[in-house]
Structure formats: structure tokens, C-alpha cells
mmCIF entry with sequence, helices, sheets and N, C-alpha, C, O atoms, coordinates in Angstrom:
data_MODEL
# 
_entry.id   MODEL 
# 
_entity.id                         1 
_entity.type                       polymer 
_entity.pdbx_number_of_molecules   1 
# 
_entity_poly.entity_id                      1 
_entity_poly.type                           'polypeptide(L)' 
_entity_poly.nstd_linkage                   no 
_entity_poly.nstd_monomer                   no 
_entity_poly.pdbx_seq_one_letter_code       MNTARERLLKIIEKIPDQEVDKILDFAEYLAAKQEKRLSDDLTKVSESSLDF 
_entity_poly.pdbx_seq_one_letter_code_can   MNTARERLLKIIEKIPDQEVDKILDFAEYLAAKQEKRLSDDLTKVSESSLDF 
_entity_poly.pdbx_strand_id                 A 
# 
loop_
_entity_poly_seq.entity_id 
_entity_poly_seq.num 
_entity_poly_seq.mon_id 
_entity_poly_seq.hetero 
1 1  MET n 
1 2  ASN n 
1 3  THR n 
1 4  ALA n 
1 5  ARG n 
1 6  GLU n 
1 7  ARG n 
1 8  LEU n 
1 9  LEU n 
1 10 LYS n 
1 11 ILE n 
1 12 ILE n 
1 13 GLU n 
1 14 LYS n 
1 15 ILE n 
1 16 PRO n 
1 17 ASP n 
1 18 GLN n 
1 19 GLU n 
1 20 VAL n 
1 21 ASP n 
1 22 LYS n 
1 23 ILE n 
1 24 LEU n 
1 25 ASP n 
1 26 PHE n 
1 27 ALA n 
1 28 GLU n 
1 29 TYR n 
1 30 LEU n 
1 31 ALA n 
1 32 ALA n 
1 33 LYS n 
1 34 GLN n 
1 35 GLU n 
1 36 LYS n 
1 37 ARG n 
1 38 LEU n 
1 39 SER n 
1 40 ASP n 
1 41 ASP n 
1 42 LEU n 
1 43 THR n 
1 44 LYS n 
1 45 VAL n 
1 46 SER n 
1 47 GLU n 
1 48 SER n 
1 49 SER n 
1 50 LEU n 
1 51 ASP n 
1 52 PHE n 
# 
_struct_asym.id          A 
_struct_asym.entity_id   1 
# 
loop_
_struct_conf.conf_type_id 
_struct_conf.id 
_struct_conf.pdbx_PDB_helix_id 
_struct_conf.beg_label_comp_id 
_struct_conf.beg_label_asym_id 
_struct_conf.beg_label_seq_id 
_struct_conf.pdbx_beg_PDB_ins_code 
_struct_conf.end_label_comp_id 
_struct_conf.end_label_asym_id 
_struct_conf.end_label_seq_id 
_struct_conf.pdbx_end_PDB_ins_code 
_struct_conf.beg_auth_comp_id 
_struct_conf.beg_auth_asym_id 
_struct_conf.beg_auth_seq_id 
_struct_conf.end_auth_comp_id 
_struct_conf.end_auth_asym_id 
_struct_conf.end_auth_seq_id 
_struct_conf.pdbx_PDB_helix_class 
_struct_conf.details 
_struct_conf.pdbx_PDB_helix_length 
HELX_P HELX_P1 AA1 ALA A 4  ? LYS A 14 ? ALA A 4  LYS A 14 1 ? 11 
HELX_P HELX_P2 AA2 ASP A 17 ? SER A 49 ? ASP A 17 SER A 49 1 ? 33 
# 
_struct_conf_type.id          HELX_P 
_struct_conf_type.criteria    ? 
_struct_conf_type.reference   ? 
# 
loop_
_atom_site.group_PDB 
_atom_site.id 
_atom_site.type_symbol 
_atom_site.label_atom_id 
_atom_site.label_alt_id 
_atom_site.label_comp_id 
_atom_site.label_asym_id 
_atom_site.label_entity_id 
_atom_site.label_seq_id 
_atom_site.pdbx_PDB_ins_code 
_atom_site.Cartn_x 
_atom_site.Cartn_y 
_atom_site.Cartn_z 
_atom_site.occupancy 
_atom_site.B_iso_or_equiv 
_atom_site.pdbx_formal_charge 
_atom_site.auth_seq_id 
_atom_site.auth_comp_id 
_atom_site.auth_asym_id 
_atom_site.auth_atom_id 
_atom_site.pdbx_PDB_model_num 
ATOM 1   N N  . MET A 1 1  ? 0.851   -1.179 -0.025  1.00 0.00 ? 1  MET A N  1 
ATOM 2   C CA . MET A 1 1  ? -0.047  -0.023 0.045   1.00 0.00 ? 1  MET A CA 1 
ATOM 3   C C  . MET A 1 1  ? 0.863   1.232  0.037   1.00 0.00 ? 1  MET A C  1 
ATOM 4   O O  . MET A 1 1  ? 1.691   1.387  0.934   1.00 0.00 ? 1  MET A O  1 
ATOM 5   N N  . ASN A 1 2  ? 0.718   2.130  -0.969  1.00 0.00 ? 2  ASN A N  1 
ATOM 6   C CA . ASN A 1 2  ? 1.359   3.354  -1.036  1.00 0.00 ? 2  ASN A CA 1 
ATOM 7   C C  . ASN A 1 2  ? 0.683   4.496  -0.317  1.00 0.00 ? 2  ASN A C  1 
ATOM 8   O O  . ASN A 1 2  ? -0.441  4.893  -0.628  1.00 0.00 ? 2  ASN A O  1 
ATOM 9   N N  . THR A 1 3  ? 1.410   5.007  0.654   1.00 0.00 ? 3  THR A N  1 
ATOM 10  C CA . THR A 1 3  ? 0.762   6.194  1.336   1.00 0.00 ? 3  THR A CA 1 
ATOM 11  C C  . THR A 1 3  ? 0.950   7.415  0.458   1.00 0.00 ? 3  THR A C  1 
ATOM 12  O O  . THR A 1 3  ? 1.756   7.398  -0.473  1.00 0.00 ? 3  THR A O  1 
ATOM 13  N N  . ALA A 1 4  ? 0.213   8.469  0.749   1.00 0.00 ? 4  ALA A N  1 
ATOM 14  C CA . ALA A 1 4  ? 0.286   9.676  -0.003  1.00 0.00 ? 4  ALA A CA 1 
ATOM 15  C C  . ALA A 1 4  ? 1.856   10.246 0.054   1.00 0.00 ? 4  ALA A C  1 
ATOM 16  O O  . ALA A 1 4  ? 2.395   10.811 -0.898  1.00 0.00 ? 4  ALA A O  1 
ATOM 17  N N  . ARG A 1 5  ? 2.436   10.013 1.238   1.00 0.00 ? 5  ARG A N  1 
ATOM 18  C CA . ARG A 1 5  ? 3.779   10.558 1.416   1.00 0.00 ? 5  ARG A CA 1 
ATOM 19  C C  . ARG A 1 5  ? 4.772   9.775  0.464   1.00 0.00 ? 5  ARG A C  1 
ATOM 20  O O  . ARG A 1 5  ? 5.667   10.367 -0.139  1.00 0.00 ? 5  ARG A O  1 
ATOM 21  N N  . GLU A 1 6  ? 4.575   8.496  0.370   1.00 0.00 ? 6  GLU A N  1 
ATOM 22  C CA . GLU A 1 6  ? 5.391   7.649  -0.437  1.00 0.00 ? 6  GLU A CA 1 
ATOM 23  C C  . GLU A 1 6  ? 5.177   7.961  -1.968  1.00 0.00 ? 6  GLU A C  1 
ATOM 24  O O  . GLU A 1 6  ? 6.137   7.979  -2.738  1.00 0.00 ? 6  GLU A O  1 
ATOM 25  N N  . ARG A 1 7  ? 3.943   8.197  -2.365  1.00 0.00 ? 7  ARG A N  1 
ATOM 26  C CA . ARG A 1 7  ? 3.586   8.568  -3.705  1.00 0.00 ? 7  ARG A CA 1 
ATOM 27  C C  . ARG A 1 7  ? 4.273   9.935  -4.055  1.00 0.00 ? 7  ARG A C  1 
ATOM 28  O O  . ARG A 1 7  ? 4.874   10.100 -5.116  1.00 0.00 ? 7  ARG A O  1 
ATOM 29  N N  . LEU A 1 8  ? 4.145   10.898 -3.099  1.00 0.00 ? 8  LEU A N  1 
ATOM 30  C CA . LEU A 1 8  ? 4.823   12.206 -3.354  1.00 0.00 ? 8  LEU A CA 1 
ATOM 31  C C  . LEU A 1 8  ? 6.294   12.067 -3.548  1.00 0.00 ? 8  LEU A C  1 
ATOM 32  O O  . LEU A 1 8  ? 6.856   12.671 -4.461  1.00 0.00 ? 8  LEU A O  1 
ATOM 33  N N  . LEU A 1 9  ? 6.962   11.260 -2.686  1.00 0.00 ? 9  LEU A N  1 
ATOM 34  C CA . LEU A 1 9  ? 8.420   11.204 -2.795  1.00 0.00 ? 9  LEU A CA 1 
ATOM 35  C C  . LEU A 1 9  ? 8.811   10.612 -4.136  1.00 0.00 ? 9  LEU A C  1 
ATOM 36  O O  . LEU A 1 9  ? 9.784   11.021 -4.769  1.00 0.00 ? 9  LEU A O  1 
ATOM 37  N N  . LYS A 1 10 ? 8.041   9.666  -4.530  1.00 0.00 ? 10 LYS A N  1 
ATOM 38  C CA . LYS A 1 10 ? 8.290   9.048  -5.923  1.00 0.00 ? 10 LYS A CA 1 
ATOM 39  C C  . LYS A 1 10 ? 8.179   10.083 -7.111  1.00 0.00 ? 10 LYS A C  1 
ATOM 40  O O  . LYS A 1 10 ? 8.954   10.108 -8.066  1.00 0.00 ? 10 LYS A O  1 
ATOM 41  N N  . ILE A 1 11 ? 7.140   10.911 -6.927  1.00 0.00 ? 11 ILE A N  1 
ATOM 42  C CA . ILE A 1 11 ? 6.992   12.008 -7.958  1.00 0.00 ? 11 ILE A CA 1 
ATOM 43  C C  . ILE A 1 11 ? 8.047   13.001 -7.922  1.00 0.00 ? 11 ILE A C  1 
ATOM 44  O O  . ILE A 1 11 ? 8.544   13.463 -8.949  1.00 0.00 ? 11 ILE A O  1 
ATOM 45  N N  . ILE A 1 12 ? 8.412   13.348 -6.690  1.00 0.00 ? 12 ILE A N  1 
ATOM 46  C CA . ILE A 1 12 ? 9.557   14.382 -6.477  1.00 0.00 ? 12 ILE A CA 1 
ATOM 47  C C  . ILE A 1 12 ? 10.876  13.888 -7.083  1.00 0.00 ? 12 ILE A C  1 
ATOM 48  O O  . ILE A 1 12 ? 11.655  14.665 -7.635  1.00 0.00 ? 12 ILE A O  1 
ATOM 49  N N  . GLU A 1 13 ? 11.115  12.499 -6.955  1.00 0.00 ? 13 GLU A N  1 
ATOM 50  C CA . GLU A 1 13 ? 12.413  12.010 -7.539  1.00 0.00 ? 13 GLU A CA 1 
ATOM 51  C C  . GLU A 1 13 ? 12.398  12.064 -9.050  1.00 0.00 ? 13 GLU A C  1 
ATOM 52  O O  . GLU A 1 13 ? 13.465  11.953 -9.653  1.00 0.00 ? 13 GLU A O  1 
ATOM 53  N N  . LYS A 1 14 ? 11.327  12.216 -9.664  1.00 0.00 ? 14 LYS A N  1 
ATOM 54  C CA . LYS A 1 14 ? 11.210  12.259 -11.233 1.00 0.00 ? 14 LYS A CA 1 
ATOM 55  C C  . LYS A 1 14 ? 11.234  13.787 -11.703 1.00 0.00 ? 14 LYS A C  1 
ATOM 56  O O  . LYS A 1 14 ? 11.463  14.042 -12.885 1.00 0.00 ? 14 LYS A O  1 
ATOM 57  N N  . ILE A 1 15 ? 11.015  14.723 -10.845 1.00 0.00 ? 15 ILE A N  1 
ATOM 58  C CA . ILE A 1 15 ? 10.871  16.080 -11.273 1.00 0.00 ? 15 ILE A CA 1 
ATOM 59  C C  . ILE A 1 15 ? 12.191  16.878 -11.258 1.00 0.00 ? 15 ILE A C  1 
ATOM 60  O O  . ILE A 1 15 ? 13.019  16.682 -10.369 1.00 0.00 ? 15 ILE A O  1 
ATOM 61  N N  . PRO A 1 16 ? 12.370  17.704 -12.161 1.00 0.00 ? 16 PRO A N  1 
ATOM 62  C CA . PRO A 1 16 ? 13.694  18.539 -12.156 1.00 0.00 ? 16 PRO A CA 1 
ATOM 63  C C  . PRO A 1 16 ? 13.736  19.504 -10.915 1.00 0.00 ? 16 PRO A C  1 
ATOM 64  O O  . PRO A 1 16 ? 12.731  20.005 -10.411 1.00 0.00 ? 16 PRO A O  1 
ATOM 65  N N  . ASP A 1 17 ? 14.919  19.685 -10.524 1.00 0.00 ? 17 ASP A N  1 
ATOM 66  C CA . ASP A 1 17 ? 15.155  20.502 -9.319  1.00 0.00 ? 17 ASP A CA 1 
ATOM 67  C C  . ASP A 1 17 ? 14.364  21.780 -9.204  1.00 0.00 ? 17 ASP A C  1 
ATOM 68  O O  . ASP A 1 17 ? 13.777  22.103 -8.170  1.00 0.00 ? 17 ASP A O  1 
ATOM 69  N N  . GLN A 1 18 ? 14.375  22.527 -10.364 1.00 0.00 ? 18 GLN A N  1 
ATOM 70  C CA . GLN A 1 18 ? 13.683  23.805 -10.255 1.00 0.00 ? 18 GLN A CA 1 
ATOM 71  C C  . GLN A 1 18 ? 12.119  23.669 -10.003 1.00 0.00 ? 18 GLN A C  1 
ATOM 72  O O  . GLN A 1 18 ? 11.450  24.549 -9.459  1.00 0.00 ? 18 GLN A O  1 
ATOM 73  N N  . GLU A 1 19 ? 11.663  22.561 -10.426 1.00 0.00 ? 19 GLU A N  1 
ATOM 74  C CA . GLU A 1 19 ? 10.142  22.295 -10.071 1.00 0.00 ? 19 GLU A CA 1 
ATOM 75  C C  . GLU A 1 19 ? 10.024  21.833 -8.643  1.00 0.00 ? 19 GLU A C  1 
ATOM 76  O O  . GLU A 1 19 ? 9.040   22.123 -7.963  1.00 0.00 ? 19 GLU A O  1 
ATOM 77  N N  . VAL A 1 20 ? 11.058  21.093 -8.175  1.00 0.00 ? 20 VAL A N  1 
ATOM 78  C CA . VAL A 1 20 ? 11.066  20.648 -6.720  1.00 0.00 ? 20 VAL A CA 1 
ATOM 79  C C  . VAL A 1 20 ? 11.014  21.822 -5.837  1.00 0.00 ? 20 VAL A C  1 
ATOM 80  O O  . VAL A 1 20 ? 10.377  21.795 -4.783  1.00 0.00 ? 20 VAL A O  1 
ATOM 81  N N  . ASP A 1 21 ? 11.696  22.894 -6.256  1.00 0.00 ? 21 ASP A N  1 
ATOM 82  C CA . ASP A 1 21 ? 11.733  24.104 -5.410  1.00 0.00 ? 21 ASP A CA 1 
ATOM 83  C C  . ASP A 1 21 ? 10.341  24.662 -5.175  1.00 0.00 ? 21 ASP A C  1 
ATOM 84  O O  . ASP A 1 21 ? 10.048  25.207 -4.111  1.00 0.00 ? 21 ASP A O  1 
ATOM 85  N N  . LYS A 1 22 ? 9.447   24.512 -6.226  1.00 0.00 ? 22 LYS A N  1 
ATOM 86  C CA . LYS A 1 22 ? 8.117   24.936 -6.127  1.00 0.00 ? 22 LYS A CA 1 
ATOM 87  C C  . LYS A 1 22 ? 7.283   24.149 -5.137  1.00 0.00 ? 22 LYS A C  1 
ATOM 88  O O  . LYS A 1 22 ? 6.454   24.693 -4.408  1.00 0.00 ? 22 LYS A O  1 
ATOM 89  N N  . ILE A 1 23 ? 7.534   22.839 -5.136  1.00 0.00 ? 23 ILE A N  1 
ATOM 90  C CA . ILE A 1 23 ? 6.903   21.883 -4.196  1.00 0.00 ? 23 ILE A CA 1 
ATOM 91  C C  . ILE A 1 23 ? 7.358   22.285 -2.727  1.00 0.00 ? 23 ILE A C  1 
ATOM 92  O O  . ILE A 1 23 ? 6.565   22.320 -1.786  1.00 0.00 ? 23 ILE A O  1 
ATOM 93  N N  . LEU A 1 24 ? 8.638   22.569 -2.625  1.00 0.00 ? 24 LEU A N  1 
ATOM 94  C CA . LEU A 1 24 ? 9.300   22.890 -1.363  1.00 0.00 ? 24 LEU A CA 1 
ATOM 95  C C  . LEU A 1 24 ? 8.596   24.126 -0.759  1.00 0.00 ? 24 LEU A C  1 
ATOM 96  O O  . LEU A 1 24 ? 8.173   24.145 0.397   1.00 0.00 ? 24 LEU A O  1 
ATOM 97  N N  . ASP A 1 25 ? 8.500   25.184 -1.650  1.00 0.00 ? 25 ASP A N  1 
ATOM 98  C CA . ASP A 1 25 ? 7.739   26.416 -1.268  1.00 0.00 ? 25 ASP A CA 1 
ATOM 99  C C  . ASP A 1 25 ? 6.413   26.127 -0.698  1.00 0.00 ? 25 ASP A C  1 
ATOM 100 O O  . ASP A 1 25 ? 6.035   26.620 0.365   1.00 0.00 ? 25 ASP A O  1 
ATOM 101 N N  . PHE A 1 26 ? 5.707   25.320 -1.418  1.00 0.00 ? 26 PHE A N  1 
ATOM 102 C CA . PHE A 1 26 ? 4.305   25.037 -1.067  1.00 0.00 ? 26 PHE A CA 1 
ATOM 103 C C  . PHE A 1 26 ? 4.246   24.334 0.238   1.00 0.00 ? 26 PHE A C  1 
ATOM 104 O O  . PHE A 1 26 ? 3.406   24.668 1.074   1.00 0.00 ? 26 PHE A O  1 
ATOM 105 N N  . ALA A 1 27 ? 5.125   23.344 0.463   1.00 0.00 ? 27 ALA A N  1 
ATOM 106 C CA . ALA A 1 27 ? 5.238   22.514 1.671   1.00 0.00 ? 27 ALA A CA 1 
ATOM 107 C C  . ALA A 1 27 ? 5.516   23.394 2.811   1.00 0.00 ? 27 ALA A C  1 
ATOM 108 O O  . ALA A 1 27 ? 4.924   23.267 3.882   1.00 0.00 ? 27 ALA A O  1 
ATOM 109 N N  . GLU A 1 28 ? 6.488   24.361 2.573   1.00 0.00 ? 28 GLU A N  1 
ATOM 110 C CA . GLU A 1 28 ? 6.871   25.298 3.738   1.00 0.00 ? 28 GLU A CA 1 
ATOM 111 C C  . GLU A 1 28 ? 5.678   26.191 4.027   1.00 0.00 ? 28 GLU A C  1 
ATOM 112 O O  . GLU A 1 28 ? 5.437   26.517 5.189   1.00 0.00 ? 28 GLU A O  1 
ATOM 113 N N  . TYR A 1 29 ? 4.943   26.589 3.045   1.00 0.00 ? 29 TYR A N  1 
ATOM 114 C CA . TYR A 1 29 ? 3.729   27.393 3.228   1.00 0.00 ? 29 TYR A CA 1 
ATOM 115 C C  . TYR A 1 29 ? 2.757   26.610 4.165   1.00 0.00 ? 29 TYR A C  1 
ATOM 116 O O  . TYR A 1 29 ? 2.230   27.158 5.133   1.00 0.00 ? 29 TYR A O  1 
ATOM 117 N N  . LEU A 1 30 ? 2.541   25.287 3.830   1.00 0.00 ? 30 LEU A N  1 
ATOM 118 C CA . LEU A 1 30 ? 1.550   24.480 4.457   1.00 0.00 ? 30 LEU A CA 1 
ATOM 119 C C  . LEU A 1 30 ? 1.995   24.314 5.989   1.00 0.00 ? 30 LEU A C  1 
ATOM 120 O O  . LEU A 1 30 ? 1.184   24.335 6.915   1.00 0.00 ? 30 LEU A O  1 
ATOM 121 N N  . ALA A 1 31 ? 3.382   24.146 6.149   1.00 0.00 ? 31 ALA A N  1 
ATOM 122 C CA . ALA A 1 31 ? 3.852   23.942 7.551   1.00 0.00 ? 31 ALA A CA 1 
ATOM 123 C C  . ALA A 1 31 ? 3.659   25.260 8.336   1.00 0.00 ? 31 ALA A C  1 
ATOM 124 O O  . ALA A 1 31 ? 3.254   25.244 9.498   1.00 0.00 ? 31 ALA A O  1 
ATOM 125 N N  . ALA A 1 32 ? 3.944   26.348 7.707   1.00 0.00 ? 32 ALA A N  1 
ATOM 126 C CA . ALA A 1 32 ? 3.783   27.646 8.417   1.00 0.00 ? 32 ALA A CA 1 
ATOM 127 C C  . ALA A 1 32 ? 2.359   27.895 8.803   1.00 0.00 ? 32 ALA A C  1 
ATOM 128 O O  . ALA A 1 32 ? 2.062   28.423 9.875   1.00 0.00 ? 32 ALA A O  1 
ATOM 129 N N  . LYS A 1 33 ? 1.428   27.484 7.857   1.00 0.00 ? 33 LYS A N  1 
ATOM 130 C CA . LYS A 1 33 ? -0.002  27.687 8.041   1.00 0.00 ? 33 LYS A CA 1 
ATOM 131 C C  . LYS A 1 33 ? -0.460  26.833 9.351   1.00 0.00 ? 33 LYS A C  1 
ATOM 132 O O  . LYS A 1 33 ? -1.208  27.286 10.217  1.00 0.00 ? 33 LYS A O  1 
ATOM 133 N N  . GLN A 1 34 ? 0.077   25.592 9.360   1.00 0.00 ? 34 GLN A N  1 
ATOM 134 C CA . GLN A 1 34 ? -0.273  24.600 10.455  1.00 0.00 ? 34 GLN A CA 1 
ATOM 135 C C  . GLN A 1 34 ? 0.368   25.234 11.804  1.00 0.00 ? 34 GLN A C  1 
ATOM 136 O O  . GLN A 1 34 ? -0.284  25.249 12.848  1.00 0.00 ? 34 GLN A O  1 
ATOM 137 N N  . GLU A 1 35 ? 1.500   25.683 11.732  1.00 0.00 ? 35 GLU A N  1 
ATOM 138 C CA . GLU A 1 35 ? 2.255   26.314 12.993  1.00 0.00 ? 35 GLU A CA 1 
ATOM 139 C C  . GLU A 1 35 ? 1.431   27.404 13.450  1.00 0.00 ? 35 GLU A C  1 
ATOM 140 O O  . GLU A 1 35 ? 1.184   27.472 14.654  1.00 0.00 ? 35 GLU A O  1 
ATOM 141 N N  . LYS A 1 36 ? 0.902   28.398 12.533  1.00 0.00 ? 36 LYS A N  1 
ATOM 142 C CA . LYS A 1 36 ? 0.140   29.462 12.972  1.00 0.00 ? 36 LYS A CA 1 
ATOM 143 C C  . LYS A 1 36 ? -1.170  29.088 13.687  1.00 0.00 ? 36 LYS A C  1 
ATOM 144 O O  . LYS A 1 36 ? -1.595  29.647 14.698  1.00 0.00 ? 36 LYS A O  1 
ATOM 145 N N  . ARG A 1 37 ? -1.782  28.024 13.001  1.00 0.00 ? 37 ARG A N  1 
ATOM 146 C CA . ARG A 1 37 ? -2.990  27.554 13.563  1.00 0.00 ? 37 ARG A CA 1 
ATOM 147 C C  . ARG A 1 37 ? -2.824  26.970 14.890  1.00 0.00 ? 37 ARG A C  1 
ATOM 148 O O  . ARG A 1 37 ? -3.736  27.123 15.702  1.00 0.00 ? 37 ARG A O  1 
ATOM 149 N N  . LEU A 1 38 ? -1.748  26.305 15.222  1.00 0.00 ? 38 LEU A N  1 
ATOM 150 C CA . LEU A 1 38 ? -1.455  25.800 16.569  1.00 0.00 ? 38 LEU A CA 1 
ATOM 151 C C  . LEU A 1 38 ? -1.147  26.954 17.504  1.00 0.00 ? 38 LEU A C  1 
ATOM 152 O O  . LEU A 1 38 ? -1.518  26.969 18.678  1.00 0.00 ? 38 LEU A O  1 
ATOM 153 N N  . SER A 1 39 ? -0.453  27.912 16.926  1.00 0.00 ? 39 SER A N  1 
ATOM 154 C CA . SER A 1 39 ? -0.228  29.088 17.872  1.00 0.00 ? 39 SER A CA 1 
ATOM 155 C C  . SER A 1 39 ? -1.467  29.898 18.245  1.00 0.00 ? 39 SER A C  1 
ATOM 156 O O  . SER A 1 39 ? -1.652  30.402 19.353  1.00 0.00 ? 39 SER A O  1 
ATOM 157 N N  . ASP A 1 40 ? -2.256  29.964 17.249  1.00 0.00 ? 40 ASP A N  1 
ATOM 158 C CA . ASP A 1 40 ? -3.664  30.647 17.484  1.00 0.00 ? 40 ASP A CA 1 
ATOM 159 C C  . ASP A 1 40 ? -4.406  29.857 18.479  1.00 0.00 ? 40 ASP A C  1 
ATOM 160 O O  . ASP A 1 40 ? -5.001  30.430 19.391  1.00 0.00 ? 40 ASP A O  1 
ATOM 161 N N  . ASP A 1 41 ? -4.408  28.604 18.363  1.00 0.00 ? 41 ASP A N  1 
ATOM 162 C CA . ASP A 1 41 ? -5.194  27.709 19.310  1.00 0.00 ? 41 ASP A CA 1 
ATOM 163 C C  . ASP A 1 41 ? -4.652  27.825 20.736  1.00 0.00 ? 41 ASP A C  1 
ATOM 164 O O  . ASP A 1 41 ? -5.405  27.860 21.708  1.00 0.00 ? 41 ASP A O  1 
ATOM 165 N N  . LEU A 1 42 ? -3.340  27.884 20.825  1.00 0.00 ? 42 LEU A N  1 
ATOM 166 C CA . LEU A 1 42 ? -2.761  28.018 22.163  1.00 0.00 ? 42 LEU A CA 1 
ATOM 167 C C  . LEU A 1 42 ? -3.001  29.298 22.837  1.00 0.00 ? 42 LEU A C  1 
ATOM 168 O O  . LEU A 1 42 ? -3.124  29.356 24.061  1.00 0.00 ? 42 LEU A O  1 
ATOM 169 N N  . THR A 1 43 ? -3.080  30.449 21.981  1.00 0.00 ? 43 THR A N  1 
ATOM 170 C CA . THR A 1 43 ? -3.456  31.755 22.460  1.00 0.00 ? 43 THR A CA 1 
ATOM 171 C C  . THR A 1 43 ? -4.831  31.805 22.915  1.00 0.00 ? 43 THR A C  1 
ATOM 172 O O  . THR A 1 43 ? -5.134  32.442 23.923  1.00 0.00 ? 43 THR A O  1 
ATOM 173 N N  . LYS A 1 44 ? -5.737  31.121 22.176  1.00 0.00 ? 44 LYS A N  1 
ATOM 174 C CA . LYS A 1 44 ? -7.174  31.105 22.598  1.00 0.00 ? 44 LYS A CA 1 
ATOM 175 C C  . LYS A 1 44 ? -7.349  30.325 23.942  1.00 0.00 ? 44 LYS A C  1 
ATOM 176 O O  . LYS A 1 44 ? -8.120  30.726 24.814  1.00 0.00 ? 44 LYS A O  1 
ATOM 177 N N  . VAL A 1 45 ? -6.641  29.257 24.061  1.00 0.00 ? 45 VAL A N  1 
ATOM 178 C CA . VAL A 1 45 ? -6.748  28.430 25.316  1.00 0.00 ? 45 VAL A CA 1 
ATOM 179 C C  . VAL A 1 45 ? -6.165  29.305 26.536  1.00 0.00 ? 45 VAL A C  1 
ATOM 180 O O  . VAL A 1 45 ? -6.737  29.368 27.624  1.00 0.00 ? 45 VAL A O  1 
ATOM 181 N N  . SER A 1 46 ? -5.010  29.947 26.247  1.00 0.00 ? 46 SER A N  1 
ATOM 182 C CA . SER A 1 46 ? -4.416  30.712 27.268  1.00 0.00 ? 46 SER A CA 1 
ATOM 183 C C  . SER A 1 46 ? -5.262  31.951 27.693  1.00 0.00 ? 46 SER A C  1 
ATOM 184 O O  . SER A 1 46 ? -5.309  32.326 28.865  1.00 0.00 ? 46 SER A O  1 
ATOM 185 N N  . GLU A 1 47 ? -5.913  32.554 26.695  1.00 0.00 ? 47 GLU A N  1 
ATOM 186 C CA . GLU A 1 47 ? -6.804  33.684 27.100  1.00 0.00 ? 47 GLU A CA 1 
ATOM 187 C C  . GLU A 1 47 ? -8.051  33.142 27.793  1.00 0.00 ? 47 GLU A C  1 
ATOM 188 O O  . GLU A 1 47 ? -8.522  33.807 28.716  1.00 0.00 ? 47 GLU A O  1 
ATOM 189 N N  . SER A 1 48 ? -8.615  32.020 27.439  1.00 0.00 ? 48 SER A N  1 
ATOM 190 C CA . SER A 1 48 ? -9.780  31.493 28.061  1.00 0.00 ? 48 SER A CA 1 
ATOM 191 C C  . SER A 1 48 ? -9.430  31.048 29.520  1.00 0.00 ? 48 SER A C  1 
ATOM 192 O O  . SER A 1 48 ? -10.315 31.035 30.376  1.00 0.00 ? 48 SER A O  1 
ATOM 193 N N  . SER A 1 49 ? -8.228  30.706 29.789  1.00 0.00 ? 49 SER A N  1 
ATOM 194 C CA . SER A 1 49 ? -7.863  30.268 31.168  1.00 0.00 ? 49 SER A CA 1 
ATOM 195 C C  . SER A 1 49 ? -7.683  31.472 32.115  1.00 0.00 ? 49 SER A C  1 
ATOM 196 O O  . SER A 1 49 ? -7.651  31.287 33.332  1.00 0.00 ? 49 SER A O  1 
ATOM 197 N N  . LEU A 1 50 ? -7.565  32.701 31.579  1.00 0.00 ? 50 LEU A N  1 
ATOM 198 C CA . LEU A 1 50 ? -7.476  33.922 32.361  1.00 0.00 ? 50 LEU A CA 1 
ATOM 199 C C  . LEU A 1 50 ? -8.765  34.195 33.055  1.00 0.00 ? 50 LEU A C  1 
ATOM 200 O O  . LEU A 1 50 ? -8.778  34.846 34.099  1.00 0.00 ? 50 LEU A O  1 
ATOM 201 N N  . ASP A 1 51 ? -9.925  33.689 32.476  1.00 0.00 ? 51 ASP A N  1 
ATOM 202 C CA . ASP A 1 51 ? -11.264 33.995 33.013  1.00 0.00 ? 51 ASP A CA 1 
ATOM 203 C C  . ASP A 1 51 ? -11.490 33.198 34.267  1.00 0.00 ? 51 ASP A C  1 
ATOM 204 O O  . ASP A 1 51 ? -12.471 33.458 34.964  1.00 0.00 ? 51 ASP A O  1 
ATOM 205 N N  . PHE A 1 52 ? -10.663 32.260 34.597  1.00 0.00 ? 52 PHE A N  1 
ATOM 206 C CA . PHE A 1 52 ? -10.869 31.560 35.879  1.00 0.00 ? 52 PHE A CA 1 
ATOM 207 C C  . PHE A 1 52 ? -10.280 32.337 36.958  1.00 0.00 ? 52 PHE A C  1 
ATOM 208 O O  . PHE A 1 52 ? -10.342 31.929 38.118  1.00 0.00 ? 52 PHE A O  1 
# 
């Protein structure tokens, strides 16, 4: 069974480096978006705990 990650790695191996840079940019964007979401969630939890 191929996971999405395994399939993506196989595709990346076939793509020229300049195109891989585009994939990297997008992956970094997704990672930053996830990190911001986690940070926002922690801020909300922290702010709600001040009400106690």
C-alpha cells in the first residue's frame, strides 16, 4: 500500500530540481500555516484560562 507521502516522494524523484523548489515552497507554506493555527489555538486556550 502506497501512502500519499510515499507517492509524493516518488513523484519528487522524477521532477527537475527547479520544479522541486516549487513543491518545497508550497510545503513550507503549509507547515507555516499549520504552525500558525497551533499558535492561534494556544493563544485562545491561554486567554480563556485567564477567565478563571
